C-alpha positions, 0 to 999 in steps of 0.5 A: 809272077816270077817275071815280075820278081826278076824285074824287081830285083834288076830294078833294085840293083840299078837303084843301088848303083845310082845311090852309090854313085851319088853318095859313096865318096868319103866326106870326112877325114881319116878320123878312124886313124886318130886312135891311140891305145890307153895304156898309161895307168895314170891316163884316167886321172890325167885326161882333161875335161872336154872343151866346150863345143862352142867356138869351134865354128869355122875351124878347118874340117880335118882339125875338127875331125881330129878334135872329135876323135880326141874328145871321144878318147878322153871322155871314154878313158876317164870314165871307164875302169880297167879289166885284165889290163885294158880300159872297159866301160859298163853301162846299163839300165833296168827295164821296169814298166807296165803295159796294157798290151803285154803286162808288167815288164821287168828286165835289164839291158847292159853293154860291156865294152873294151875301149882299148880302141874307140873306133868304135871299140875293141870288143862289145858284149850287149845283152838283154833279159826282159819278161812280163807277167803276161808271158812276153819275153825279149832276150838277146846276147850280142857279141861284136868284134870290129877288129878281129884277127889284127884288123882283118875282119869284123865279126858279129854274132847274135842269139835271141829268143822272143815271145811277142804276145800282142803282134797285129796283122792288118793284111798285106799291101799299102792300103790296108784299113785299120779300125781304131776303135777295134784296136782301142777295144783290144779286139781279137781281129788283128791279134796274133802271137809269135814265138821263137829263137834266132841266131845271126852271124856276120864275118866281114873282111876289110877291103880297106879302112871304110869298105868291108864285105863277107858271108852271113848266116841266119837261123830262125824258128817262128811259131805263130798262133792266132785267135779263131775269127781273127783277120789272120784266120780269115785271110790265111796268108802264106806262113800262118803255120809258122816255120823255119826261115834259115838263110845264108847271104852276103853283105857289102858295107861302106862305113865312113861315120865318125863314131858309129854309136852316136854319129855326127858326120859321115855316110854309111851304105850297106847292101845285104842279100839273104837267101832263105833256102830249103837246102839250109832247112828253111820251110820257105824259099825267097831272097831278101835284098836290103839297101840302107843309106845313112848320112849325117851332117854337122851343121853346128858343133851342137846340131846334127842333121841325120838322114836314112833311106831304106829300100828292100825287095823280097823275091820268092815265096816269103811268109807273111811274118817275113814280109813284116820284117826289115833286113840289114845289119839292124834287122827289126820289125818293119813299118810302124812301131818305133823304127820306121814310119814311127807312130803307126801300129807295128807291122802296119804296112807289109809287102814284098817291096819297102821304101822308107825315108827319115830325117832327124835334127839332133840338137845337143841342148846341154850336158852335165856330169853325174857320178863321174859320167858324162850325160847329154840331153838331146832334142830331136824333131823328126819326120818319117815317110814310107810305103810298100808295094807288091811289085815295082813295074808298072811303077806306082807311086800312090799313097805315101805314109808319113809321120812326124814328132818330137824326140828326146835323147839322153846320151851316156858317155856318147855310147849308151842312148836312151830315146823317147819319141812322141809320134803323130800320124793320120791314124793317131799318136804314140809314145815310145821309150827305147834304147839306141837311135832309131837310125 
């Protein structure tokens, strides 16, 4: 088993090297250098409306990049406000919805950003408080400083508390069955609950304008409960007692996107290595290696093709609830749900090795103003592919799971994204309303 895990890690690193060789070269001009501070008090009133995107086809690539950066500067500055002498934006949305699984949910999600710089911001505070009458909680506070200590470091910290009352467990592996009738009947067979706080800190040093690297720290506590007679109770995988999965790690990030909150061109690579170790107080010992590649092509001023590839290897004795997670800078629930292979049940496919591909065609159909804010409606047909493995060698292709669907996005000043996705899979359909792009 240890020999297999070692080969998995070696093969994983070879795949990373090949991917970086294929796509690491910058494909955009130095857009991030097109920054200017917004210090003129009259600038908010002087900034003209952005020009219509039509008519830009055929312009020089660098000229187009400069226009994108200038348009972002003007949009953000005109629709912000001043606080402590700097321009800021405040965007948020109330969360108010009923759910058959979690009860009546009530909360608020808000983003408060200092936009003295727009690459993507000087500082951002994002927070959410969400609770339901059935006992669900999804709270977090995130601080992001992309230009800390005179542009030397990118520092991000996040603290959270989750109580997920209706998680499901379908077993470990790529071919696990799921009975649709039992799911519809809300049977206890797949149910479990997971509760606990978490903390993450990343301190990345800029090597140059695009490349950053640095240490990671993660602290996580998970309490697991499940009904007697459930699949989790019968199979008793490693981790049914819950426990701590504290970790340390290191990250390598190459970011050549034009505007990170809502990119239209450029590419992005990241490799995150997170080691959960008993020396840090973890109850489990395993290494999570996560590589993510994203690329965006501007096919037309109002049309963007977005792509994501993810590959992850977990080596060691990881609990089942960590096999169902995906690492990286946007650590989230794994395959199924609203992020990867959308439309399948959350945590539908879990194992030590994961691969996912995603494509979206984002068409900015029309924009309009409301209360001096710029709103844009985006339509996005998409397709997702993915599968999991227990080991890579011998190589097994086998079943690749797929889903497709139609998405609608509302972008608020290019920074705040409200996303709706309707997904179709061989196991049924699903509708999601979330915040932020899927990738």
